[in-house]
MOPAC internal coordinates of N, CA, C and O (Angstrom, degrees):
PM7 1SCF
backbone

  N    0.0000 0     0.00 0     0.00 0    0    0    0
  C    1.4436 1     0.00 0     0.00 0    1    0    0
  C    1.5157 1   107.19 1     0.00 0    2    1    0
  O    1.2310 1   120.85 1   -44.52 1    3    2    1
  N    1.3283 1   115.98 1   135.48 1    3    2    1
  C    1.4587 1   120.09 1  -179.34 1    5    3    2
  C    1.5239 1   109.46 1  -140.52 1    6    5    3
  O    1.2310 1   120.94 1   -38.39 1    7    6    5
  N    1.3363 1   115.80 1   141.61 1    7    6    5
  C    1.4646 1   121.40 1   177.48 1    9    7    6
  C    1.5236 1   108.65 1  -140.87 1   10    9    7
  O    1.2310 1   120.69 1   -43.05 1   11   10    9
  N    1.3280 1   116.28 1   136.95 1   11   10    9
  C    1.4667 1   119.91 1   175.26 1   13   11   10
  C    1.5144 1   110.17 1   -77.67 1   14   13   11
  O    1.2310 1   120.87 1   135.28 1   15   14   13
  N    1.3231 1   115.94 1   -44.72 1   15   14   13
  C    1.4628 1   120.88 1   178.09 1   17   15   14
  C    1.5197 1   107.66 1  -145.67 1   18   17   15
  O    1.2310 1   120.94 1   -46.24 1   19   18   17
  N    1.3049 1   115.80 1   133.76 1   19   18   17
  C    1.4570 1   120.09 1  -179.81 1   21   19   18
  C    1.5155 1   110.86 1   120.20 1   22   21   19
  O    1.2310 1   121.95 1   -13.88 1   23   22   21
  N    1.3055 1   113.87 1   166.12 1   23   22   21
  C    1.4600 1   120.73 1  -175.23 1   25   23   22
  C    1.5235 1   111.22 1   -82.95 1   26   25   23
  O    1.2310 1   121.58 1   -27.98 1   27   26   25
  N    1.3205 1   114.58 1   152.02 1   27   26   25
  C    1.4590 1   122.90 1   171.75 1   29   27   26
  C    1.5251 1   106.09 1  -115.94 1   30   29   27
  O    1.2310 1   120.66 1   -61.37 1   31   30   29
  N    1.3285 1   116.34 1   118.63 1   31   30   29
  C    1.4644 1   122.12 1   178.17 1   33   31   30
  C    1.5156 1   108.59 1  -120.47 1   34   33   31
  O    1.2310 1   120.46 1   -61.02 1   35   34   33
  N    1.3323 1   116.72 1   118.98 1   35   34   33
  C    1.4567 1   121.51 1  -179.34 1   37   35   34
  C    1.5238 1   109.14 1  -127.15 1   38   37   35
  O    1.2310 1   121.13 1   -37.33 1   39   38   37
  N    1.3301 1   115.45 1   142.67 1   39   38   37
  C    1.4515 1   121.01 1   177.42 1   41   39   38
  C    1.5192 1   108.34 1  -138.23 1   42   41   39
  O    1.2310 1   120.63 1   -48.08 1   43   42   41
  N    1.3257 1   116.41 1   131.92 1   43   42   41
  C    1.4535 1   122.04 1  -177.42 1   45   43   42
  C    1.5211 1   110.02 1  -120.40 1   46   45   43
  O    1.2310 1   120.36 1   -42.95 1   47   46   45
  N    1.3302 1   116.92 1   137.05 1   47   46   45
  C    1.4577 1   120.79 1   176.26 1   49   47   46
  C    1.5228 1   111.21 1   -93.49 1   50   49   47
  O    1.2310 1   120.08 1   160.49 1   51   50   49
  N    1.3310 1   117.45 1   -19.51 1   51   50   49
  C    1.4539 1   122.34 1   174.09 1   53   51   50
  C    1.5285 1   107.72 1  -123.41 1   54   53   51
  O    1.2310 1   120.95 1   -21.67 1   55   54   53
  N    1.3088 1   115.78 1   158.33 1   55   54   53
  C    1.4643 1   119.72 1  -176.60 1   57   55   54
  C    1.5252 1   110.73 1   -67.66 1   58   57   55
  O    1.2310 1   119.94 1   -61.31 1   59   58   57
  N    1.3302 1   117.72 1   118.69 1   59   58   57
  C    1.4635 1   119.60 1   177.48 1   61   59   58
  C    1.5290 1   110.38 1   -75.23 1   62   61   59
  O    1.2310 1   121.22 1   -33.03 1   63   62   61
  N    1.3268 1   115.27 1   146.97 1   63   62   61
  C    1.4597 1   119.79 1   177.78 1   65   63   62
  C    1.5196 1   110.61 1   -76.06 1   66   65   63
  O    1.2310 1   120.70 1   136.66 1   67   66   65
  N    1.3422 1   116.26 1   -43.34 1   67   66   65
  C    1.4718 1   121.36 1  -177.46 1   69   67   66
  C    1.5222 1   108.95 1  -147.71 1   70   69   67
  O    1.2310 1   120.52 1   -50.57 1   71   70   69
  N    1.3231 1   116.61 1   129.43 1   71   70   69
  C    1.4604 1   122.07 1   173.83 1   73   71   70
  C    1.5159 1   107.49 1  -128.72 1   74   73   71
  O    1.2310 1   120.81 1   -51.98 1   75   74   73
  N    1.3287 1   116.06 1   128.02 1   75   74   73
  C    1.4541 1   121.55 1   173.67 1   77   75   74
  C    1.5241 1   107.26 1  -123.09 1   78   77   75
  O    1.2310 1   120.61 1   -57.37 1   79   78   77
  N    1.3247 1   116.45 1   122.63 1   79   78   77
  C    1.4666 1   121.48 1   178.86 1   81   79   78
  C    1.5162 1   108.65 1  -133.07 1   82   81   79
  O    1.2310 1   120.90 1   -50.11 1   83   82   81
  N    1.3477 1   115.89 1   129.89 1   83   82   81
  C    1.4635 1   121.22 1   179.85 1   85   83   82
  C    1.5247 1   109.61 1  -132.80 1   86   85   83
  O    1.2310 1   121.01 1   -45.44 1   87   86   85
  N    1.3250 1   115.67 1   134.56 1   87   86   85
  C    1.4530 1   121.61 1   176.89 1   89   87   86
  C    1.5250 1   108.78 1  -135.68 1   90   89   87
  O    1.2310 1   120.72 1   -41.11 1   91   90   89
  N    1.3167 1   116.23 1   138.89 1   91   90   89
  C    1.4687 1   118.68 1   175.44 1   93   91   90
  C    1.5184 1   110.41 1   -78.69 1   94   93   91
  O    1.2310 1   120.72 1   136.70 1   95   94   93
  N    1.3271 1   116.23 1   -43.30 1   95   94   93
  C    1.4617 1   120.84 1   179.27 1   97   95   94
  C    1.5193 1   108.22 1  -145.67 1   98   97   95
  O    1.2310 1   121.10 1   -78.34 1   99   98   97
  N    1.3120 1   115.50 1   101.66 1   99   98   97
  C    1.4541 1   119.94 1   179.51 1  101   99   98
  C    1.5079 1   110.93 1   159.00 1  102  101   99
  O    1.2310 1   121.70 1   -21.56 1  103  102  101
  N    1.3070 1   114.35 1   158.44 1  103  102  101
  C    1.4602 1   121.01 1  -179.30 1  105  103  102
  C    1.5200 1   110.42 1   -78.21 1  106  105  103
  O    1.2310 1   121.27 1   -27.36 1  107  106  105
  N    1.3326 1   115.18 1   152.64 1  107  106  105
  C    1.4568 1   122.21 1   172.25 1  109  107  106
  C    1.5200 1   106.36 1  -121.25 1  110  109  107
  O    1.2310 1   121.04 1   -57.95 1  111  110  109
  N    1.3213 1   115.61 1   122.05 1  111  110  109
  C    1.4574 1   121.48 1  -179.55 1  113  111  110
  C    1.5255 1   108.21 1  -126.82 1  114  113  111
  O    1.2310 1   120.73 1   -53.57 1  115  114  113
  N    1.3326 1   116.20 1   126.43 1  115  114  113
  C    1.4587 1   121.02 1  -177.61 1  117  115  114
  C    1.5176 1   109.37 1  -131.99 1  118  117  115
  O    1.2310 1   121.12 1   -44.42 1  119  118  117
  N    1.3389 1   115.46 1   135.58 1  119  118  117
  C    1.4607 1   122.04 1   172.14 1  121  119  118
  C    1.5173 1   107.60 1  -114.52 1  122  121  119
  O    1.2310 1   120.73 1   -53.62 1  123  122  121
  N    1.3227 1   116.21 1   126.38 1  123  122  121
  C    1.4618 1   121.98 1  -179.33 1  125  123  122
  C    1.5305 1   108.74 1  -132.65 1  126  125  123
  O    1.2310 1   120.39 1   -26.73 1  127  126  125
  N    1.3322 1   116.86 1   153.27 1  127  126  125
  C    1.4642 1   118.15 1   174.37 1  129  127  126
  C    1.5271 1   110.04 1   -58.23 1  130  129  127
  O    1.2310 1   120.72 1   -38.66 1  131  130  129
  N    1.3083 1   116.23 1   141.34 1  131  130  129
  C    1.4554 1   121.06 1  -176.87 1  133  131  130
  C    1.5203 1   112.63 1   -62.96 1  134  133  131
  O    1.2310 1   120.57 1   -58.88 1  135  134  133
  N    1.2830 1   116.52 1   121.12 1  135  134  133
  C    1.4544 1   125.11 1   177.52 1  137  135  134
  C    1.5165 1   106.41 1  -176.45 1  138  137  135
  O    1.2310 1   119.36 1   -12.44 1  139  138  137
  N    1.2903 1   118.83 1   167.56 1  139  138  137
  C    1.4634 1   118.79 1   175.93 1  141  139  138
  C    1.5362 1   111.00 1   -71.21 1  142  141  139
  O    1.2310 1   121.34 1   -38.65 1  143  142  141
  N    1.3208 1   115.05 1   141.35 1  143  142  141
  C    1.4577 1   122.66 1   176.25 1  145  143  142
  C    1.5218 1   107.97 1  -131.49 1  146  145  143
  O    1.2310 1   120.56 1   -32.09 1  147  146  145
  N    1.3270 1   116.54 1   147.91 1  147  146  145
  C    1.4592 1   121.49 1   169.89 1  149  147  146
  C    1.5220 1   105.22 1   -86.76 1  150  149  147
  O    1.2310 1   120.55 1   -72.22 1  151  150  149
  N    1.3298 1   116.56 1   107.78 1  151  150  149
  C    1.4630 1   121.32 1  -171.67 1  153  151  150
  C    1.5200 1   110.09 1  -112.58 1  154  153  151
  O    1.2310 1   121.42 1   -54.68 1  155  154  153
  N    1.3241 1   114.89 1   125.32 1  155  154  153
  C    1.4596 1   122.38 1   172.52 1  157  155  154
  C    1.5207 1   105.92 1  -116.24 1  158  157  155
  O    1.2310 1   120.32 1   -77.79 1  159  158  157
  N    1.3274 1   116.99 1   102.21 1  159  158  157
  C    1.4625 1   122.42 1  -177.33 1  161  159  158
  C    1.5276 1   109.00 1  -117.42 1  162  161  159
  O    1.2310 1   120.79 1   -58.30 1  163  162  161
  N    1.3506 1   116.09 1   121.70 1  163  162  161
  C    1.4581 1   121.43 1  -177.32 1  165  163  162
  C    1.5219 1   110.13 1  -126.22 1  166  165  163
  O    1.2310 1   121.12 1   -52.84 1  167  166  165
  N    1.3363 1   115.46 1   127.16 1  167  166  165
  C    1.4624 1   122.73 1   177.56 1  169  167  166
  C    1.5220 1   107.59 1  -131.22 1  170  169  167
  O    1.2310 1   120.00 1   -49.64 1  171  170  169
  N    1.3313 1   117.60 1   130.36 1  171  170  169
  C    1.4588 1   120.40 1   175.41 1  173  171  170
  C    1.5210 1   111.17 1   -82.58 1  174  173  171
  O    1.2310 1   120.11 1   134.35 1  175  174  173
  N    1.3328 1   117.40 1   -45.65 1  175  174  173
  C    1.4616 1   122.50 1   176.95 1  177  175  174
  C    1.5177 1   107.12 1  -133.30 1  178  177  175
  O    1.2310 1   120.51 1   -69.40 1  179  178  177
  N    1.3263 1   116.63 1   110.60 1  179  178  177
  C    1.4614 1   120.57 1  -178.02 1  181  179  178
  C    1.5139 1   110.16 1   147.81 1  182  181  179
  O    1.2310 1   120.75 1    28.34 1  183  182  181
  N    1.3137 1   116.18 1  -151.66 1  183  182  181
  C    1.4633 1   120.88 1  -175.81 1  185  183  182
  C    1.5206 1   110.01 1  -141.68 1  186  185  183
  O    1.2310 1   121.55 1   -19.27 1  187  186  185
  N    1.3335 1   114.65 1   160.73 1  187  186  185
  C    1.4611 1   122.12 1   176.78 1  189  187  186
  C    1.5242 1   107.90 1  -123.41 1  190  189  187
  O    1.2310 1   120.57 1   -50.25 1  191  190  189
  N    1.3348 1   116.51 1   129.75 1  191  190  189
  C    1.4640 1   122.75 1   177.63 1  193  191  190
  C    1.5301 1   107.78 1  -126.51 1  194  193  191
  O    1.2310 1   120.28 1   -72.40 1  195  194  193
  N    1.3143 1   117.08 1   107.60 1  195  194  193
  C    1.4604 1   122.53 1  -179.72 1  197  195  194
  C    1.5278 1   107.73 1  -108.43 1  198  197  195
  O    1.2310 1   120.74 1   -64.71 1  199  198  197
  N    1.3213 1   116.19 1   115.29 1  199  198  197
  C    1.4604 1   121.65 1  -176.40 1  201  199  198
  C    1.5251 1   112.38 1  -116.47 1  202  201  199
  O    1.2310 1   120.78 1  -149.64 1  203  202  201
  N    1.3319 1   116.12 1    30.36 1  203  202  201
  C    1.4629 1   123.65 1   172.16 1  205  203  202
  C    1.5295 1   106.43 1  -135.49 1  206  205  203
  O    1.2310 1   120.78 1   -14.57 1  207  206  205
  N    1.3215 1   116.12 1   165.43 1  207  206  205
  C    1.4691 1   119.45 1   179.39 1  209  207  206
  C    1.5263 1   110.09 1   -65.87 1  210  209  207
  O    1.2310 1   121.05 1   -49.15 1  211  210  209
  N    1.3368 1   115.60 1   130.85 1  211  210  209
  C    1.4661 1   122.22 1   178.93 1  213  211  210
  C    1.5219 1   108.02 1  -109.28 1  214  213  211
  O    1.2310 1   121.23 1   -68.88 1  215  214  213
  N    1.3450 1   115.26 1   111.12 1  215  214  213
  C    1.4581 1   121.73 1  -177.93 1  217  215  214
  C    1.5239 1   108.66 1  -128.97 1  218  217  215
  O    1.2310 1   119.53 1   -68.40 1  219  218  217
  N    1.3185 1   118.51 1   111.60 1  219  218  217
  C    1.4685 1   120.41 1  -176.55 1  221  219  218
  C    1.5241 1   114.15 1   -59.56 1  222  221  219
  O    1.2310 1   119.86 1   163.11 1  223  222  221
  N    1.3363 1   117.88 1   -16.89 1  223  222  221
  C    1.4612 1   120.10 1   179.30 1  225  223  222
  C    1.5291 1   112.83 1   -95.50 1  226  225  223
  O    1.2310 1   119.74 1   179.88 1  227  226  225
  N    1.3203 1   118.09 1    -0.12 1  227  226  225
  C    1.4676 1   121.19 1  -178.23 1  229  227  226
  C    1.5324 1   110.63 1   -65.43 1  230  229  227
  O    1.2310 1   120.15 1   -34.09 1  231  230  229
  N    1.3294 1   117.31 1   145.91 1  231  230  229
  C    1.4620 1   120.29 1  -179.47 1  233  231  230
  C    1.5286 1   113.45 1   -75.96 1  234  233  231
  O    1.2310 1   120.08 1   163.90 1  235  234  233
  N    1.3255 1   117.45 1   -16.10 1  235  234  233
  C    1.4680 1   121.79 1  -179.94 1  237  235  234
  C    1.5264 1   108.21 1   -97.89 1  238  237  235
  O    1.2310 1   120.74 1   -54.21 1  239  238  237
  N    1.3499 1   116.20 1   125.79 1  239  238  237
  C    1.4679 1   120.81 1  -170.64 1  241  239  238
  C    1.5211 1   112.00 1  -120.38 1  242  241  239
  O    1.2310 1   121.55 1   -42.57 1  243  242  241
  N    1.3472 1   114.64 1   137.43 1  243  242  241
  C    1.4585 1   122.34 1   174.92 1  245  243  242
  C    1.5241 1   107.56 1  -123.24 1  246  245  243
  O    1.2310 1   120.16 1   -61.48 1  247  246  245
  N    1.3242 1   117.31 1   118.52 1  247  246  245
  C    1.4668 1   122.65 1   176.82 1  249  247  246
  C    1.5287 1   106.68 1  -114.24 1  250  249  247
  O    1.2310 1   120.40 1   -71.20 1  251  250  249
  N    1.3215 1   116.85 1   108.80 1  251  250  249
  C    1.4675 1   122.77 1  -171.27 1  253  251  250
  C    1.5200 1   109.65 1  -126.39 1  254  253  251
  O    1.2310 1   120.66 1   -51.78 1  255  254  253
  N    1.3342 1   116.34 1   128.22 1  255  254  253
  C    1.4610 1   120.95 1  -178.12 1  257  255  254
  C    1.5189 1   109.87 1  -141.04 1  258  257  255
  O    1.2310 1   120.79 1   -47.60 1  259  258  257
  N    1.3305 1   116.09 1   132.40 1  259  258  257
  C    1.4543 1   121.19 1   169.44 1  261  259  258
  C    1.5228 1   107.94 1  -140.78 1  262  261  259
  O    1.2310 1   120.87 1   -39.46 1  263  262  261
  N    1.3280 1   115.94 1   140.54 1  263  262  261
  C    1.4659 1   119.31 1   176.24 1  265  263  262
  C    1.5162 1   110.43 1   -72.70 1  266  265  263
  O    1.2310 1   120.62 1   133.07 1  267  266  265
  N    1.3401 1   116.41 1   -46.93 1  267  266  265
  C    1.4596 1   121.86 1  -179.43 1  269  267  266
  C    1.5208 1   108.11 1  -133.42 1  270  269  267
  O    1.2310 1   120.65 1   -61.38 1  271  270  269
  N    1.3296 1   116.37 1   118.62 1  271  270  269
  C    1.4630 1   119.82 1   179.57 1  273  271  270
  C    1.5101 1   110.78 1   148.26 1  274  273  271
  O    1.2310 1   121.18 1     7.71 1  275  274  273
  N    1.3089 1   115.36 1  -172.29 1  275  274  273
  C    1.4511 1   122.56 1  -178.67 1  277  275  274
  C    1.5184 1   108.97 1  -116.61 1  278  277  275
  O    1.2310 1   120.69 1   -40.29 1  279  278  277
  N    1.3231 1   116.28 1   139.71 1  279  278  277
  C    1.4552 1   121.73 1   173.39 1  281  279  278
  C    1.5288 1   107.08 1  -108.27 1  282  281  279
  O    1.2310 1   120.83 1   -53.33 1  283  282  281
  N    1.3321 1   116.03 1   126.67 1  283  282  281
  C    1.4617 1   121.68 1   179.13 1  285  283  282
  C    1.5254 1   108.93 1  -129.67 1  286  285  283
  O    1.2310 1   120.82 1   -51.06 1  287  286  285
  N    1.3191 1   116.05 1   128.94 1  287  286  285
  C    1.4619 1   121.71 1   174.54 1  289  287  286
  C    1.5255 1   106.88 1  -121.96 1  290  289  287
  O    1.2310 1   120.83 1   -61.00 1  291  290  289
  N    1.3375 1   116.03 1   119.00 1  291  290  289
  C    1.4587 1   122.35 1  -179.30 1  293  291  290
  C    1.5155 1   110.55 1  -120.63 1  294  293  291
  O    1.2310 1   121.05 1   -25.87 1  295  294  293
  N    1.3276 1   115.60 1   154.13 1  295  294  293
  C    1.4558 1   120.90 1   172.43 1  297  295  294
  C    1.5235 1   108.02 1   -76.69 1  298  297  295
  O    1.2310 1   120.94 1   -49.21 1  299  298  297
  N    1.3232 1   115.80 1   130.79 1  299  298  297
  C    1.4611 1   121.06 1   178.91 1  301  299  298
  C    1.5267 1   108.87 1   -69.31 1  302  301  299
  O    1.2310 1   121.11 1   -37.38 1  303  302  301
  N    1.3071 1   115.49 1   142.62 1  303  302  301
  C    1.4547 1   119.82 1   175.92 1  305  303  302
  C    1.5105 1   108.25 1   -74.66 1  306  305  303
  O    1.2310 1   121.03 1   -46.32 1  307  306  305
  N    1.3129 1   115.64 1   133.68 1  307  306  305
  C    1.4609 1   121.03 1  -179.82 1  309  307  306
  C    1.5190 1   108.08 1  -111.63 1  310  309  307
  O    1.2310 1   121.16 1   -54.34 1  311  310  309
  N    1.3219 1   115.38 1   125.66 1  311  310  309
  C    1.4548 1   120.06 1   178.19 1  313  311  310
  C    1.5218 1   109.04 1   -77.37 1  314  313  311
  O    1.2310 1   121.08 1   -45.38 1  315  314  313
  N    1.3177 1   115.54 1   134.62 1  315  314  313
  C    1.4532 1   120.89 1   178.87 1  317  315  314
  C    1.5166 1   107.92 1  -120.55 1  318  317  315
  O    1.2310 1   121.13 1   -53.69 1  319  318  317
  N    1.3161 1   115.44 1   126.31 1  319  318  317
  C    1.4604 1   119.95 1   178.04 1  321  319  318
  C    1.5222 1   108.97 1   -88.36 1  322  321  319
  O    1.2310 1   121.11 1   -46.78 1  323  322  321
  N    1.3108 1   115.49 1   133.22 1  323  322  321
  C    1.4562 1   121.25 1   176.82 1  325  323  322
  C    1.5143 1   106.75 1  -112.74 1  326  325  323
  O    1.2310 1   121.04 1   -56.33 1  327  326  325
  N    1.3092 1   115.62 1   123.67 1  327  326  325
  C    1.4535 1   120.73 1  -179.03 1  329  327  326
  C    1.5186 1   108.11 1  -110.81 1  330  329  327
  O    1.2310 1   121.27 1   -56.31 1  331  330  329
  N    1.3208 1   115.18 1   123.69 1  331  330  329
  C    1.4605 1   120.42 1   177.62 1  333  331  330
  C    1.5142 1   108.35 1   -97.47 1  334  333  331
  O    1.2310 1   121.07 1   -44.64 1  335  334  333
  N    1.2977 1   115.55 1   135.36 1  335  334  333
  C    1.4648 1   119.07 1   177.47 1  337  335  334
  C    1.5295 1   108.71 1  -133.05 1  338  337  335
  O    1.2310 1   121.78 1   -26.72 1  339  338  337
  N    1.3106 1   114.19 1   153.28 1  339  338  337
  C    1.4561 1   119.21 1   178.15 1  341  339  338
  C    1.5096 1   108.48 1  -121.86 1  342  341  339
  O    1.2310 1   121.69 1   -35.15 1  343  342  341
  N    1.2623 1   114.37 1   144.85 1  343  342  341
  C    1.4496 1   120.07 1   175.16 1  345  343  342
  C    1.5147 1   108.18 1   -68.70 1  346  345  343
  O    1.2310 1   119.07 1   -34.59 1  347  346  345
  N    1.3178 1   119.37 1   145.41 1  347  346  345
  C    1.4774 1   120.58 1   179.81 1  349  347  346
  C    1.5189 1   112.46 1   -61.44 1  350  349  347
  O    1.2310 1   119.54 1   162.51 1  351  350  349
  N    1.3317 1   118.48 1   -17.49 1  351  350  349
  C    1.4511 1   121.27 1  -179.64 1  353  351  350
  C    1.5266 1   112.99 1   -78.39 1  354  353  351
  O    1.2310 1   120.17 1   163.46 1  355  354  353
  N    1.3316 1   117.28 1   -16.54 1  355  354  353
  C    1.4670 1   121.19 1  -178.71 1  357  355  354
  C    1.5171 1   109.96 1   -95.56 1  358  357  355
  O    1.2310 1   121.11 1   -43.72 1  359  358  357
  N    1.3246 1   115.48 1   136.28 1  359  358  357
  C    1.4714 1   118.57 1  -179.79 1  361  359  358
  C    1.4804 1   111.51 1  -121.35 1  362  361  359
  O    1.2310 1   120.10 1   180.00 1  363  362  361

C-alpha cells in the first residue's frame, strides 16, 4: 500500500504474512491479530506506537514507512462467543 499524501488505515482479521505500507505525508495505522511480528517502522518526523509483540525472528512481517506522520500498530479486537448451557437435570 502506498500513498503520497493521506492516511493509510489497514485492518486484518487473519495474520498477514507480509505488509508493506509507505506514505510521504500521512499516518499509517494497522490492526493485526495479536501475535509476534517482525516490525520495521520508520518515521522521519512523527512518532511510532507499536502495541503488539515485536520479534525480529517472527515469520509475519510489517514494513512501515512515513516521512511525516505517526505509525501505529495495534492488536485487533477479537470477538469471543460465550455459550451458556445447562444440564437437563437443572431447572
